C-alpha positions in Angstrom: -2.3 20.5 28.5 -3.9 18.1 30.9 -2.7 14.5 30.1 -5.5 12.9 32.2 -8.6 11.6 30.5 -11.9 12.7 32.1 -14.1 10.3 33.9 -16.5 10.5 31.0 -13.7 9.7 28.5 -12.5 6.8 30.5 -16.1 5.4 30.6 -16.3 5.8 26.8 -13.0 4.1 26.4 -14.1 1.2 28.4 -17.4 1.0 26.5 -15.6 0.8 23.2 -13.0 -1.7 24.5 -15.8 -4.0 25.9 -17.8 -3.7 22.6 -14.8 -4.5 20.5 -13.8 -7.5 22.6 -17.3 -8.9 22.9 -18.9 -8.1 19.6 -16.1 -8.0 17.1 -13.2 -10.2 18.4 -15.2 -13.5 18.4 -16.2 -13.2 14.7 -13.3 -11.2 13.3 -10.7 -13.7 12.2 -13.3 -15.9 10.3 -14.9 -12.8 8.7 -11.5 -11.4 7.6 -10.7 -14.6 5.9 -14.1 -14.6 4.1 -13.9 -10.8 3.3 -17.2 -10.4 5.2 -18.5 -7.1 6.3 -21.3 -6.9 8.9 -23.4 -3.6 8.7 -25.1 -4.6 11.9 -21.8 -4.0 13.7 -21.7 -0.4 12.4 -25.4 0.1 13.5 -24.6 -1.2 17.0 -21.7 1.2 17.2 -24.0 4.0 16.2 -26.6 3.0 18.8 -23.8 3.2 21.5 -23.0 6.7 20.4 -19.6 6.0 18.9 -20.1 8.3 15.9 -21.9 11.2 17.7 -19.0 12.9 19.4 -18.2 15.2 16.5 -21.8 16.1 15.8 -23.9 18.6 17.8 -26.8 17.3 19.9 -29.4 19.1 17.6 -28.4 16.7 14.8 -28.4 13.5 16.9 -24.8 13.7 18.3 -23.3 14.3 21.7 -20.9 17.1 20.8 -18.2 15.7 23.0 -15.5 16.4 20.5 -12.7 14.8 18.5 -10.5 13.6 21.3 -13.4 11.7 23.0 -14.3 10.1 19.6 -10.7 9.1 18.8 -10.3 7.5 22.2 -13.1 5.1 21.2 -11.8 4.8 17.7 -8.5 3.5 19.0 -10.1 0.8 21.2 -12.0 -0.6 18.2 -9.0 -0.5 15.9 -6.9 -2.3 18.5 -9.1 -5.3 17.9 -10.1 -4.7 14.3 -8.6 -2.1 11.9 -11.6 -2.9 9.6 -14.2 -1.8 12.1 -12.1 1.2 13.1 -12.8 2.6 9.7 -16.5 3.4 10.0 -15.6 6.3 12.3 -14.3 8.0 9.2 -17.0 6.9 6.9 -19.8 8.1 9.1 -19.2 11.4 10.8 -15.5 12.3 10.9 -15.5 12.4 7.1 -18.9 12.9 5.5 -20.6 14.1 8.7 -18.1 16.9 9.2 -18.3 18.0 5.6 -22.1 18.2 5.8 -21.9 19.9 9.2 -19.4 22.6 8.0 -20.5 23.1 4.4 -24.0 21.8 4.0 -27.3 23.6 4.2 -29.6 23.2 7.2 -31.6 20.8 5.0 -28.5 18.6 4.4 -27.7 18.5 8.1 -31.2 17.5 9.2 -31.5 14.9 6.5 -28.1 13.1 6.8 -26.4 13.8 10.1 -28.8 11.9 12.4 -28.7 8.9 10.1 -24.9 8.9 9.9 -24.7 9.2 13.6 -27.1 6.3 14.3 -25.6 4.0 11.6 -28.9 3.9 9.7 -27.0 5.4 6.7 -23.6 4.3 5.7 -21.3 7.0 4.4 -18.3 7.4 2.2 -16.2 10.0 0.4 -15.0 9.7 -3.2 -11.7 11.5 -4.2 -9.4 8.9 -5.7 -9.6 8.0 -9.4 -7.7 5.5 -11.6 -5.2 8.2 -12.6 -5.6 10.6 -9.6 -4.3 9.7 -6.2 -2.0 12.0 -4.2 -2.5 14.7 -6.9 -6.1 15.4 -6.0 -6.3 18.3 -8.5 -5.7 15.9 -11.4 -9.0 14.2 -11.1 -11.1 13.9 -14.3 -14.7 13.6 -12.9 -16.9 16.3 -14.4 -20.2 17.6 -13.2 -21.8 19.8 -15.9 -24.5 22.3 -14.8 -27.7 21.5 -16.8 -29.9 24.1 -15.1 -32.0 22.0 -12.9 -29.4 19.3 -12.2 -25.7 18.4 -12.7 -24.7 15.7 -15.2 -21.9 13.8 -13.5 -19.5 11.5 -15.3 -16.3 9.8 -14.0 -14.9 6.9 -12.1 -13.8 6.8 -8.5 -11.7 3.9 -7.2 -10.3 2.5 -3.9 -13.3 4.1 -2.2 -14.0 2.7 1.3 -17.7 1.7 1.6 -18.3 2.4 -2.1 -20.8 -0.4 -2.7 -22.5 -0.2 0.7 -22.8 3.6 1.3 -26.1 5.4 1.2 -24.6 8.8 0.9 -21.2 9.9 -0.4 -19.3 13.1 -0.6 -18.3 13.2 -4.2 -15.7 15.5 -5.6 -15.8 16.6 -9.3 -14.9 19.5 -11.5 -17.6 21.9 -12.4 -15.2 24.3 -14.1 -12.0 22.4 -15.3 -10.5 25.6 -16.8 -10.2 27.0 -13.3 -8.1 24.0 -12.2 -8.3 23.3 -8.5 -10.5 26.3 -8.0 -13.1 24.8 -10.3 -13.7 21.6 -8.2 -17.0 21.2 -6.3 -18.3 18.8 -3.7 -21.7 17.1 -3.7 -23.7 15.0 -1.2 -24.8 12.2 -3.4 -27.4 9.4 -2.6 -25.5 6.6 -4.3 -28.3 4.1 -4.3 -31.1 6.3 -5.5 -29.7 7.9 -8.7 -29.8 6.3 -12.1 -26.4 6.2 -13.8 -24.4 5.3 -10.7 -22.8 1.8 -10.6 -20.7 0.4 -7.8 -18.6 -2.7 -7.6 -16.3 -4.1 -4.9 -12.6 -4.5 -4.9 -11.5 -7.6 -3.1 -7.9 -7.9 -4.2 -6.6 -6.2 -1.1 -3.6 -6.9 1.1 -5.5 -6.2 4.3 -8.7 -4.7 5.8 -10.7 -7.6 4.5 -13.8 -6.8 6.5 -13.8 -3.2 5.4 -15.6 -2.9 2.0 -13.7 -1.1 -0.7 -14.8 -0.5 -4.3 -15.3 1.6 -7.4 -18.1 4.1 -8.2 -18.9 4.8 -11.8 -20.9 7.8 -12.8 -22.4 7.6 -16.3 -24.6 10.6 -17.1 -25.8 10.6 -13.5 -28.3 13.3 -12.8 -27.3 14.9 -9.5 -29.8 17.3 -8.0 -28.8 20.9 -7.8 -29.4 20.9 -4.0 -26.7 18.2 -3.6 -24.0 20.9 -4.0 -22.1 21.6 -0.8 -20.9 25.1 -0.3 -20.6 27.0 -3.6 -19.4 25.9 -7.0 -15.6 25.8 -6.8 -15.4 25.2 -3.1 -14.6 21.5 -3.6 -10.8 21.6 -3.2 -11.1 23.7 0.0 -13.7 21.3 1.3 -11.6 18.3 0.5 -8.5 19.6 2.2 -10.5 20.5 5.3 -12.0 17.1 5.3 -8.6 15.4 5.1 -7.4 17.3 8.2 -10.2 15.5 10.0 -10.0 12.0 8.4 -6.3 11.9 8.9 -6.9 12.2 12.6 -9.0 9.0 12.6 -6.5 7.3 10.4 -3.7 8.2 12.8 -5.5 6.9 15.9 -6.4 3.7 14.0 -2.7 3.2 13.3 -2.1 3.7 17.0 -4.7 1.1 17.8 -3.1 -1.5 15.5 0.3 -0.8 17.0 -1.1 -1.2 20.5 -2.8 -4.5 19.5 0.4 -5.8 18.1 2.3 -4.9 21.3 -0.4 -6.5 23.4 -0.2 -9.7 21.4 3.6 -9.7 21.4 3.8 -9.2 25.2 1.4 -12.1 25.8 3.2 -14.4 23.4 6.7 -13.5 24.8 5.5 -14.4 28.3 4.1 -17.7 27.2 6.7 -19.0 24.6 9.7 -20.9 26.0 13.0 -21.5 24.2 16.3 -22.7 25.6 14.6 -23.4 28.9 13.1 -20.0 29.6 10.4 -17.6 28.4 11.5 -15.6 25.4 10.5 -12.4 27.3 13.7 -13.0 29.4 15.9 -12.5 26.3 17.3 -9.0 26.0 16.7 -8.7 22.2 13.0 -9.5 22.8 12.9 -6.9 25.6 14.6 -4.4 23.2 11.9 -4.9 20.6 9.0 -4.6 23.1 10.5 -1.4 24.5 10.7 0.1 21.0 7.1 -0.8 20.3 5.9 0.7 23.6 7.8 3.9 23.3 6.9 4.7 19.7 3.2 3.7 20.2 3.0 6.0 23.3 4.6 8.9 21.3 2.3 8.3 18.3 -0.8 8.4 20.6 0.3 11.7 22.2 0.8 13.3 18.8 -2.7 12.3 17.8 -4.1 13.5 21.2 -2.4 16.9 20.7 -3.7 17.3 17.2 -7.3 16.4 18.3 -7.0 18.7 21.3 -6.2 21.6 19.0 -9.1 20.6 16.8 -11.5 20.7 19.8 -10.2 24.1 20.7 -11.0 25.4 17.2 -7.4 26.0 16.3 -5.8 25.2 13.0 -3.9 21.9 13.2 -2.8 20.9 9.7 0.9 20.6 10.7 0.0 18.6 13.9 -2.3 16.3 11.9 0.3 15.5 9.3 2.9 15.0 11.9 0.6 12.6 13.8 -0.5 10.8 10.6 3.1 10.3 9.4 4.5 9.0 12.7 1.5 6.9 13.6 1.5 5.1 10.2 5.2 4.4 10.4 4.9 3.2 14.0 2.1 0.8 13.1 4.1 -0.8 10.3 7.2 -1.1 12.5 5.4 -2.4 15.5 3.5 -5.0 13.6 6.7 -6.1 11.8 8.4 -6.5 15.2 5.5 -8.5 16.5 5.8 -10.9 13.5 9.5 -11.3 14.3 8.7 -12.0 18.0 6.2 -14.6 17.0 8.7 -16.2 14.6 7.2 -18.8 12.3 3.8 -18.4 14.0 3.9 -14.7 13.1 4.0 -15.8 9.5 0.9 -17.9 10.0 -2.6 -16.6 9.4 -3.7 -18.5 12.5 -2.3 -15.7 14.6 -3.5 -12.1 14.7 -0.2 -10.4 14.1 -0.1 -11.5 10.5 -3.4 -9.7 9.9 -2.2 -6.7 11.8 1.0 -6.5 9.7 -1.1 -6.5 6.5 -3.6 -4.0 7.8 -0.9 -1.6 9.0 0.4 -1.0 5.5 -2.8 0.8 4.6 -1.9 3.7 7.0 1.1 4.6 4.9 -1.2 5.1 1.9 -4.7 6.2 2.7 -5.7 9.8 3.5 -2.5 11.0 2.0 0.6 8.9 1.7 3.6 9.1 4.2 5.4 11.0 1.4 2.6 13.5 1.2 2.6 14.0 4.9 6.4 14.7 4.8 5.8 17.2 2.1 3.3 19.1 4.2 5.5 18.9 7.3 8.5 20.2 5.4 6.5 23.1 3.9 5.8 24.3 7.4 9.4 23.6 8.7 10.8 25.7 5.7 8.4 28.5 6.4 6.5 28.1 3.1 3.3 27.6 5.0 2.0 29.1 8.2 
């Protein structure tokens, strides 16, 4: 494995870093406090090609692969975890599902718009009583001949009330259990019987819209089905192997942002007549943050490298997701300690990073779920 980034990847990394620092950083802290989301930021990211790496050129992408995309994803998340999320909502999540399981008509209709940012995307799995146990969802899509009649409620859905198209999972044959789940590409703003509402009582990610989607006798066109009836669980698990990669690199970005802020502060803050960076306990904390962030990044890089080679990477993805999430929480917690009282203040960015980091232990499969997956491979129960 070559550990050097290509010249093209380094250029993409710089483009993403410059964009995040110039376009997002100046407005971010105020927007986070006001829970403000700016769709124009997502469209600008689309115009710069941020979402095209995992989509072939024939559908508006660049086809440069997951690793190249995640390199940009990290740079945005280093500045803003909220605006690191659209990578998942556009093409790593919905885009990949449509690319891998949609018809040619689906691909031509949705992929160019998700790549450009003209359309906002989302995926809807979680329900009020269905989280880690995906198969326990209750949403039901009944085949009515020329359409499906969809009923159910999805909650804690990123982009719920701003998305144009969502990948919605529901049962078409509940008796078949997880083999009776299906997946649909649903135009959320154009179908009667679909209501969305925001959730703003969140610990972090205040500039990333989150909400509920309620389906009440929503008539879903038959051609919205992705794959075959009953393919939904398989599609969902495949999708999570992709979206967990983006989640992992966002966690790395937040950890790196916390380290950057802590180093800067330690080199400026003076106590007992010298900079606090000269104290060994501060050096110890910074060293831990650096080493674990580096390790998390390499785990994500390896998982994405395998993905780009077309090899199965479920174990590597769960390993990266688990370690990166725990690293982000630890790194931001140490940053708050280094900042002391100022770390407890919302006037400084590490307080926001600390809140944002907790999401990575929950979304895309909790840390406990990742450990279950990892242990199943370690024990030889999965291959």
